[in-house]
C-alpha positions, 0 to 999 in steps of 0.5 A: 443377664439375658442379652437379646440383640436385634441388628438387621442392618449388621451395623458394627460397634465402630459405626455407632455414633448415637446411643440411647439407653432406657430402663423398664420394670416388670412390677409384679404383685404378690397375687401375680398381677403385672402393672402396665402402662397404656398410651396411644393404644399400646401397652408398655412396661413402666420406665423410660429414658436414661438422661445424660450422665445418669446411672441406670438405677437412679434413672429407673427410680426417677422414671417409676416415680414419674409414671406411678407416683411411687418411690421404689428402692432400686439400690440392689436391683439387677437387670435380668435382660437387656435388649440391644437394637441397632438402627442405621440412619436413625433418627436421621441420615448418617446417624447410626443408633444403638438402643439399650433397654435394661429390664428389671423385676420389682415385687410390690403390692402398693397401688400407684399414687396418681396425684404424685405422677409427672407425665410427659406431654406425649403421655398426657396426649396419649391418655397414659394410664396404668393397668394391672393385668393377671400375669397368667394372661398378660401375653394374651392381653398384649396379643389381643391389643396387637390384633386390635391396634397393630404394633407399628413400633414393635414394642408389644412383640418386644414385651412378649419376648421379655415376658418369655425371658422372665417366665423362663427364668422363673419356671 
């Protein structure tokens, strides 16, 4: 598994007092399209937060059902990459957070079943939608979106970094 570490504040593991874990999927069709979420003028890979005492693969299964309306078999998946980000004084002073995002690849040709989705209030407010993008132009689409809307959270740049890892593994 590829490990990407971002630690601008040089925070040591012993200084971490908050851990946030997320799971994301690159859902790719047999005709080489990737399914992306789009909300608040930002693209994202489908997925989300791992809840307390929840394991990674059940969390991925739950999050993907909430966002796509589809149930995926996640039992034998292995993450191909993990992003580890360290934040000093986040979300508030005195709290040092480690964010872990695990990325998986799922090959699937099914179309999302929107009537079975369960979007959060934030997703609804952001007009969350799902879009298929050809894999060979996905980085261009994301970069065009950065130019049009910005990337204040750095999510788009992280997506491109993860896509580069994926493409390097699948050359």
